[in-house]
Each structure stands twice: as structure tokens, then as C-alpha cells.
C-alpha positions as CSV (number, residue, x, y, z in Angstrom):
1,X,-8.5,87.8,30.8
2,X,-8.7,84.9,28.2
3,X,-11.2,82.3,28.6
4,X,-9.7,78.7,28.7
5,X,-11.2,75.6,28.1
6,X,-11.8,74.5,31.6
7,X,-14.3,77.6,32.0
8,X,-16.1,76.8,29.1
9,X,-16.4,73.3,30.9
10,X,-17.1,74.3,33.8
11,X,-19.9,76.0,32.5
12,X,-21.3,73.7,30.2
13,X,-20.9,70.9,33.2
14,X,-23.1,73.6,35.5
15,X,-25.8,74.1,32.8
16,X,-26.0,70.2,32.3
17,X,-26.5,69.9,36.3
18,X,-29.1,73.2,36.4
19,X,-31.1,71.2,33.4
20,X,-31.2,68.0,35.2
21,X,-32.4,70.1,38.1
22,X,-35.0,71.6,36.1
23,X,-36.4,68.2,35.2
24,X,-36.9,66.8,38.3
25,X,-37.9,69.4,40.8
26,X,-41.6,70.5,40.8
27,X,-41.1,74.2,42.1
28,X,-40.5,77.6,40.5
29,X,-37.9,78.6,39.1
30,X,-37.7,82.1,37.8
31,X,-39.5,85.3,38.1
32,X,-40.8,87.0,41.4
33,X,-42.4,84.1,42.5
34,X,-39.3,81.5,42.1
35,X,-39.3,79.5,45.6
36,X,-36.6,76.9,45.2
37,X,-33.2,77.8,46.4
38,X,-31.2,75.1,45.3
39,X,-32.4,76.4,41.4
40,X,-32.0,79.6,42.4
41,X,-28.3,78.8,43.1
42,X,-27.3,76.6,40.5
43,X,-29.2,79.5,38.0
44,X,-26.9,82.0,39.2
45,X,-23.5,79.7,39.0
46,X,-24.4,79.0,35.6
47,X,-24.6,82.4,34.8
48,X,-21.5,83.0,36.5
49,X,-19.6,80.6,35.0
50,X,-20.6,81.9,31.5
51,X,-19.3,85.1,32.3
52,X,-16.1,83.4,33.6
53,X,-15.6,82.0,30.3
54,X,-16.9,84.7,28.1
55,X,-13.9,86.9,30.1
56,X,-16.2,88.9,32.0
57,X,-16.4,89.4,35.8
58,X,-18.3,87.2,37.8
59,X,-21.0,88.5,40.0
60,X,-22.2,87.5,43.2
61,X,-25.4,88.7,43.2
62,X,-27.2,88.3,39.8
């Protein structure tokens, strides 16, 4: 599977959205005490988009 500029652009845009969320949300986002569902979902979306851009398979659970 070849990466495209669209895949890389999507990963970059999701990362910008995730970073903006982290700057404004006072909740925990990493580790066992994470309590922000939106932040967790955005983080997962960023990781999956990066995997897709790198040519690897996207995973749902990680």
C-alpha cells in the first residue's frame, strides 16, 4: 500500500486538532488514569492516521 499526500495531510490535521484539544482540556489524557474520552479518541485517530500514512494497517483498538 502506498502512502499519499492525502493520508499525510489527514494525519497532520488530526494531530493539530489533538494538540488544540490538549491545550484547552483540563482532564488527563495519558495512562491508566486517563479520563477524557474525546482526547483518547483523538489520540487513537492520530495514531491510526499515521499508521495509514506510513503504509501500515490501521488498528481499531490501539
